[in-house]
C-alpha positions as CSV (number, residue, x, y, z in Angstrom):
1,M,-9.8,-24.0,-20.9
2,L,-9.3,-22.4,-25.1
3,F,-11.4,-20.2,-24.1
4,E,-10.1,-18.6,-21.4
5,E,-6.6,-19.3,-23.1
6,F,-7.9,-17.4,-26.1
7,F,-9.1,-14.5,-24.1
8,R,-5.7,-14.2,-21.7
9,P,-3.7,-10.9,-21.5
10,P,-0.7,-10.7,-22.8
11,V,2.6,-11.4,-20.7
12,W,5.5,-8.4,-21.2
13,T,8.9,-8.9,-20.9
14,I,10.6,-7.2,-18.4
15,A,13.0,-5.6,-21.8
16,D,10.1,-4.7,-23.7
17,L,7.6,-3.2,-21.2
18,T,11.4,-1.0,-19.7
19,R,11.4,-0.1,-24.2
20,Y,7.7,0.6,-23.8
21,I,7.6,3.2,-20.8
22,R,11.1,4.6,-22.6
23,D,9.4,5.4,-25.3
24,L,6.2,7.2,-23.9
25,V,8.8,9.2,-21.8
26,A,10.8,10.2,-25.0
27,G,7.6,11.3,-26.7
28,D,6.9,13.4,-24.0
29,D,7.7,16.7,-25.7
30,N,7.4,18.1,-22.3
31,L,10.3,15.8,-20.7
32,R,13.0,16.4,-23.9
33,E,13.8,19.9,-23.4
34,L,13.8,21.4,-19.3
35,W,14.8,23.4,-16.4
36,V,14.5,21.9,-12.5
37,Q,15.6,22.7,-10.2
38,G,17.0,21.3,-6.1
39,E,19.7,20.9,-4.2
40,V,22.5,18.4,-5.3
41,S,23.5,15.4,-3.4
42,N,25.8,12.8,-4.1
43,F,27.5,14.3,-6.6
44,K,30.5,12.1,-7.8
45,V,32.3,12.3,-11.2
46,A,33.6,8.8,-11.8
47,S,37.1,7.8,-13.5
48,S,34.7,7.7,-17.2
49,G,34.6,11.0,-16.7
50,H,31.2,11.5,-16.2
51,A,29.3,13.1,-13.5
52,Y,26.2,11.4,-11.1
53,F,24.7,12.8,-8.8
54,T,20.7,13.7,-7.1
55,L,18.5,16.2,-7.3
56,K,16.3,16.6,-4.1
57,D,13.5,18.5,-3.1
58,G,11.2,17.7,0.3
59,K,9.3,16.0,-1.5
60,A,11.2,13.8,-4.2
61,Q,14.6,13.3,-5.4
62,L,15.7,13.0,-9.3
63,P,18.6,10.5,-10.7
64,C,21.0,12.9,-12.8
65,V,23.5,11.9,-15.0
66,M,25.9,14.1,-16.9
67,W,28.2,13.1,-19.8
68,K,31.9,13.9,-19.6
69,P,32.1,17.0,-22.7
70,Q,29.2,18.4,-20.9
71,V,31.4,17.9,-17.0
72,L,34.2,19.5,-18.9
73,R,32.9,22.6,-20.2
74,Q,30.6,23.2,-16.7
75,Q,34.0,22.4,-14.8
76,R,35.5,25.8,-17.2
77,H,32.5,27.2,-15.4
78,F,30.6,26.4,-12.6
79,L,30.6,22.5,-10.8
80,P,28.4,21.9,-7.6
81,R,29.0,20.5,-4.1
82,N,26.4,18.6,-2.5
83,G,24.1,20.9,-0.5
84,D,24.2,23.9,-3.2
85,A,20.9,25.0,-4.7
86,V,21.2,24.7,-8.9
87,E,19.1,24.9,-11.9
88,A,19.8,22.6,-14.7
89,H,19.3,21.8,-17.7
90,G,17.7,18.4,-20.3
91,H,16.0,15.9,-20.5
92,I,14.2,13.0,-18.8
93,D,14.8,9.4,-20.1
94,V,14.5,5.8,-19.1
95,Y,17.9,4.2,-18.2
96,E,16.9,0.3,-18.8
97,A,19.7,-1.6,-17.3
98,G,18.6,-0.5,-13.8
99,G,15.0,-0.1,-14.5
100,R,14.4,3.8,-14.1
101,Y,13.7,7.1,-15.5
102,Q,16.7,9.8,-14.8
103,F,17.6,12.9,-16.0
104,Y,19.9,13.6,-18.6
105,A,21.6,17.4,-17.6
106,D,23.8,19.7,-19.9
107,V,24.0,23.0,-18.1
108,L,24.1,23.7,-14.5
109,R,23.8,27.0,-12.5
110,P,22.9,28.3,-9.1
111,V,20.0,29.3,-8.5
112,G,19.5,32.8,-9.2
113,E,20.9,32.4,-11.9
114,G,18.0,32.5,-14.1
115,A,16.7,35.7,-13.3
116,L,20.2,37.4,-14.6
117,Y,19.9,35.2,-17.8
118,R,16.5,36.3,-18.4
119,E,17.7,39.8,-17.9
120,F,20.9,39.1,-20.1
121,Q,18.6,38.3,-23.0
122,R,15.8,41.4,-22.5
123,L,18.8,44.0,-22.7
124,K,21.1,42.0,-26.0
125,A,17.9,41.9,-27.3
126,K,17.2,45.6,-27.0
127,L,20.8,46.7,-27.7
128,E,20.2,44.5,-31.3
129,A,17.3,45.6,-31.8
130,E,19.4,49.2,-31.4
131,G,22.1,48.0,-34.4
132,L,24.8,48.3,-31.7
133,F,25.9,45.0,-32.1
134,D,25.5,44.9,-36.6
135,E,28.7,43.7,-38.0
136,A,28.6,46.8,-40.2
137,R,30.0,49.1,-36.7
138,K,33.1,46.9,-36.1
139,R,36.0,48.7,-37.4
140,P,39.1,46.3,-38.1
141,L,42.4,46.0,-35.8
142,P,45.5,48.1,-36.3
143,R,47.4,45.7,-37.8
144,F,50.9,47.3,-35.8
145,P,49.9,49.2,-32.8
146,Q,52.3,51.4,-31.0
147,R,50.1,52.2,-28.2
148,I,47.4,49.3,-26.5
149,G,44.8,50.2,-23.6
150,V,44.5,48.0,-20.7
151,V,40.8,47.8,-18.6
152,T,41.2,45.3,-16.2
153,S,41.9,44.7,-12.3
154,A,45.3,45.5,-11.1
155,T,45.9,42.8,-9.3
156,G,44.1,40.3,-11.1
157,A,45.5,37.4,-13.2
158,A,44.6,38.4,-16.2
159,L,46.7,42.1,-16.1
160,R,49.8,39.0,-15.9
161,D,48.3,36.9,-19.0
162,I,48.1,40.0,-21.2
163,L,51.6,41.5,-20.1
164,N,53.5,38.4,-20.8
165,T,51.4,37.7,-23.7
166,L,52.1,41.3,-25.9
167,R,56.1,40.8,-24.1
168,R,56.1,38.0,-25.8
169,R,54.8,38.5,-29.1
170,Y,54.9,42.2,-29.8
171,P,57.7,44.1,-27.4
172,L,57.3,46.6,-29.4
173,A,53.7,48.1,-28.6
174,E,53.0,50.4,-25.7
175,V,51.1,49.3,-23.0
176,V,48.9,52.0,-20.6
177,L,46.7,50.6,-17.6
178,A,43.4,51.7,-16.6
179,P,42.2,49.1,-13.6
180,A,38.9,48.9,-13.1
181,L,37.0,47.3,-11.1
182,V,35.8,43.8,-12.8
183,Q,33.3,42.6,-10.0
184,G,30.6,44.0,-8.2
185,Q,28.4,46.7,-8.2
186,E,31.0,48.9,-8.9
187,A,32.7,47.4,-11.6
188,P,30.1,49.0,-14.6
189,A,30.9,52.4,-13.7
190,A,34.9,51.5,-12.6
191,I,34.9,50.4,-16.5
192,V,33.3,52.9,-18.2
193,E,35.2,55.1,-16.4
194,A,38.4,53.6,-17.6
195,L,37.1,53.4,-21.3
196,R,36.3,57.1,-20.9
197,A,40.1,57.6,-19.6
198,L,42.2,56.0,-22.6
199,N,40.2,57.5,-24.8
200,A,40.5,60.8,-23.6
201,H,44.0,60.4,-22.4
202,A,46.1,57.8,-23.6
203,R,44.8,57.5,-27.6
204,P,45.6,53.9,-27.3
205,D,45.6,52.2,-31.2
206,L,43.4,49.7,-29.4
207,I,42.2,49.1,-26.0
208,I,42.1,45.5,-24.7
209,L,38.5,44.8,-21.9
210,A,39.4,41.7,-20.0
211,R,38.6,39.6,-16.9
212,G,39.1,35.9,-15.8
213,G,36.3,33.5,-15.5
214,G,33.6,33.3,-13.2
215,S,29.9,32.2,-12.7
216,L,27.7,34.5,-14.4
217,E,26.8,37.1,-11.5
218,D,30.8,37.0,-11.5
219,L,30.3,38.1,-15.7
220,W,27.3,40.6,-14.8
221,A,30.2,44.1,-14.5
222,F,30.3,42.6,-18.2
223,N,26.3,42.5,-19.3
224,D,25.8,46.0,-17.6
225,E,24.0,48.2,-20.2
226,A,26.2,51.3,-19.5
227,V,29.2,49.1,-20.4
228,A,27.9,47.3,-23.1
229,R,27.4,51.1,-24.6
230,A,30.7,52.1,-23.8
231,V,32.0,49.6,-25.1
232,A,30.4,50.4,-28.7
233,A,31.5,54.0,-28.6
234,S,35.2,54.0,-27.5
235,E,37.8,55.6,-30.6
236,A,39.8,52.8,-29.8
237,P,38.5,49.1,-31.5
238,V,38.3,47.3,-28.5
239,I,38.9,43.3,-27.9
240,T,37.4,41.5,-25.2
241,G,38.3,38.5,-23.3
242,V,36.4,38.3,-20.7
243,G,35.8,34.8,-19.1
244,H,35.7,31.4,-21.1
245,Q,35.8,30.2,-24.3
246,T,31.7,29.3,-23.6
247,D,31.7,32.5,-21.7
248,F,29.4,35.3,-23.6
249,T,29.3,38.6,-22.7
250,L,27.1,41.9,-23.9
251,A,30.4,43.4,-24.0
252,D,31.9,40.6,-26.1
253,Y,28.7,41.3,-28.6
254,A,29.3,45.3,-28.3
255,A,32.9,44.8,-29.1
256,D,34.7,45.2,-32.2
257,L,36.6,41.5,-31.5
258,R,35.6,38.6,-28.9
259,A,38.6,36.5,-27.7
260,P,37.9,33.8,-26.4
261,T,40.5,34.6,-22.6
262,P,42.1,36.9,-21.3
263,T,45.5,35.8,-23.8
264,G,43.5,34.9,-26.5
265,A,42.8,38.5,-26.2
266,A,46.4,40.2,-26.1
267,E,47.3,37.2,-28.9
268,Q,44.1,39.0,-31.3
269,A,45.9,42.3,-30.7
270,V,49.2,42.0,-32.3
271,P,50.4,40.3,-34.4
272,H,54.0,37.2,-33.5
273,R,57.3,38.3,-33.6
274,D,58.2,35.2,-35.2
275,D,55.4,35.6,-38.1
276,L,56.7,39.8,-38.2
277,L,60.6,38.1,-38.5
278,M,60.0,35.7,-41.8
279,V,58.1,38.3,-43.2
280,L,60.8,40.4,-42.9
281,R,63.4,37.6,-44.1
282,G,61.1,37.7,-47.0
283,L,60.9,40.9,-48.3
284,E,64.9,40.8,-47.6
285,T,65.6,38.3,-49.9
286,R,62.8,40.0,-52.3
287,L,64.9,43.9,-51.4
288,N,68.3,42.3,-52.6
289,R,67.0,40.4,-56.0
290,A,64.9,43.8,-56.8
291,A,68.2,45.3,-56.1
292,M,70.7,43.0,-58.0
293,A,68.5,42.9,-61.0
294,A,67.9,47.0,-60.8
295,L,72.4,46.8,-60.7
296,A,72.7,44.5,-63.4
297,S,69.7,46.9,-65.8
298,R,71.6,50.0,-64.7
299,R,75.2,48.6,-64.9
300,A,74.1,46.8,-68.7
301,A,72.5,50.7,-69.7
302,L,75.9,52.5,-68.3
303,T,78.0,50.3,-70.6
304,A,75.7,51.0,-73.9
305,L,76.2,54.7,-72.6
306,E,79.9,53.9,-71.7
307,V,80.3,52.5,-75.6
308,R,78.2,55.3,-77.0
309,L,80.8,57.9,-75.4
310,Q,83.5,56.8,-76.2
311,R,81.9,56.5,-80.1
312,H,81.8,60.3,-79.5
313,A,84.4,61.0,-77.4
314,P,87.9,62.7,-79.2
315,L,89.9,59.8,-78.1
316,Y,88.3,57.6,-79.8
317,R,87.7,59.4,-83.3
318,L,91.6,60.2,-82.5
319,F,92.4,56.1,-82.9
320,S,89.5,56.1,-85.7
321,Q,91.3,58.5,-86.9
322,A,95.1,56.8,-86.3
323,Q,93.8,53.5,-87.8
324,R,92.5,54.8,-91.2
325,L,95.6,56.0,-91.6
326,D,97.3,53.3,-91.3
327,E,94.9,52.2,-93.2
328,L,95.6,54.4,-96.0
329,T,99.7,54.0,-95.1
330,R,99.2,49.9,-96.0
331,Q,97.1,50.6,-99.0
332,M,99.9,53.9,-100.1
333,D,103.0,51.1,-99.1
334,T,100.9,48.7,-101.4
335,A,100.4,50.9,-103.9
336,A,104.1,52.2,-103.8
337,Q,105.3,48.7,-103.7
338,H,103.3,48.0,-106.7
339,A,104.2,51.2,-108.6
340,F,108.4,50.5,-107.9
341,A,107.5,46.7,-109.2
342,L,106.5,48.1,-112.2
343,R,108.5,51.0,-112.6
344,R,111.2,48.2,-111.9
345,M,109.6,45.9,-114.7
346,R,109.5,48.8,-117.2
347,L,113.3,49.7,-116.4
348,E,114.7,46.5,-116.9
349,G,112.6,46.4,-120.4
350,L,114.3,49.2,-121.1
351,A,117.9,48.5,-119.7
352,Q,117.5,44.9,-121.5
353,R,116.7,47.3,-124.7
354,L,119.1,49.3,-123.8
355,E,122.0,46.7,-123.6
356,A,120.8,45.5,-127.0
357,L,122.0,48.8,-128.0
358,N,125.1,49.4,-125.7
359,P,127.8,49.8,-128.6
360,L,129.6,47.9,-125.7
361,A,127.9,45.4,-126.2
362,V,129.1,45.2,-130.3
363,L,132.0,45.4,-129.7
364,Q,131.8,42.3,-127.3
365,R,131.5,40.8,-131.3
366,G,134.7,41.9,-132.1
367,Y,133.9,45.7,-133.6
368,A,135.9,48.8,-132.9
369,L,134.8,51.8,-132.3
370,V,136.8,54.9,-134.0
371,T,136.7,58.8,-132.6
372,D,138.8,61.2,-133.2
373,A,141.1,63.6,-131.6
374,K,138.0,65.0,-130.2
375,G,135.4,62.6,-129.1
376,Q,134.0,62.8,-132.5
377,V,132.8,58.9,-133.9
378,V,134.4,58.6,-137.3
379,R,131.8,57.1,-139.9
380,Q,133.7,58.2,-142.9
381,P,137.1,58.4,-143.7
382,A,136.7,61.7,-143.9
383,Q,136.0,62.7,-141.1
384,A,139.7,61.5,-140.3
385,P,142.0,63.2,-142.8
386,V,145.7,61.4,-143.6
387,D,147.8,61.6,-140.9
388,A,145.4,62.3,-137.7
389,E,145.6,60.8,-134.8
390,I,142.4,58.6,-134.5
391,R,141.7,56.2,-131.4
392,V,140.4,52.9,-131.7
393,R,138.1,51.5,-128.5
394,L,138.2,48.0,-128.8
395,A,136.2,45.6,-126.7
396,E,138.8,45.5,-123.8
397,G,141.4,48.6,-123.9
398,G,141.6,50.8,-127.0
399,L,144.2,52.2,-129.3
400,R,145.9,54.5,-131.1
401,A,146.3,55.5,-134.0
402,R,147.6,57.4,-137.1
403,V,146.0,57.8,-140.5
404,T,147.7,56.4,-144.1
405,A,145.3,56.5,-145.9
406,H,142.3,56.1,-146.7
407,E,140.2,53.7,-148.3
408,N,137.0,54.2,-149.8
409,D,135.3,50.6,-149.7
410,P,136.6,48.9,-147.1
411,A,135.1,45.6,-147.7
412,R,137.8,45.4,-150.7
């Protein structure tokens, strides 16, 4: 019994076995990335946003899952219906909870697009080798285009989106439409001719080449070699807005700028009026400040020149000389007053000396002044003979007298 139990094979749990199978599948390089072709059935997008469906052919069927992010991206390009023949890209893995393997898809395309995609890759490699897509040959867009050429369908929604965007953002630009087919066998020639006509006649500052979204087959006109070469050879820079954000065409690679949508192309082509108004307000503020600073500088310079001019003006010199005259007049008045004061003091001194020598002052002390008839002062008796008339001047009044005798010594 012990021998039998020793050699008994191990018993697997369901989880272990499923995990083992999953590791085997995950380790197979052939199952990591592959394309599968089949007919879609039971296609359903759950409330979670994930899609569940089955791919089948006449002999087998394959459960499939597509996660929400891939579903959202697929919706912009192509979402299959039951019965559609598709090619699906993805990988095989094991869903452990259900105990089954299933295909996890990330890209779906209608059957037939595989050949188009291979042709796309061939043309892309060819034109890229020629340098048609080099960044060095792409030209900058004009900042303020005055004339914008548009190549698209005259009846499509893309034209309305472009015109509305240009009108809202930059109504100053003139728009010239060169209508062209954007789908079908005749579309490539129409697009090439529209680009030629715009460059030859309208001569726009830039060209918008656009159309709405669609499948790879719908957008194939923009993968035409002649269209890509015409875009690269355009005299005016070209902005492409073809399809959705995930769609890339040869025209996008050849263009000077690729926008994700027609609306995006119009937004890339022109500035926004609000941004321009903001820039203009800023420039206006700077201009006002510069003007005020320049005006203040000029005013200061003018004031300095005015002062210099006044200093050299005859009237200013006249005022200056008048001021000098006033100063000299004050100095002369001061000198005259000083000289007058000195002379007055001297005169007063002389007056005092004269007063001291004044005979009348002597008379006030009781002396008298004797003069003869002729007014001559009598100093000696001989000057007045006896019986001569003399005058005697007293301090107050005078006398008339007659000499009666001479005395030689009056003191006696």
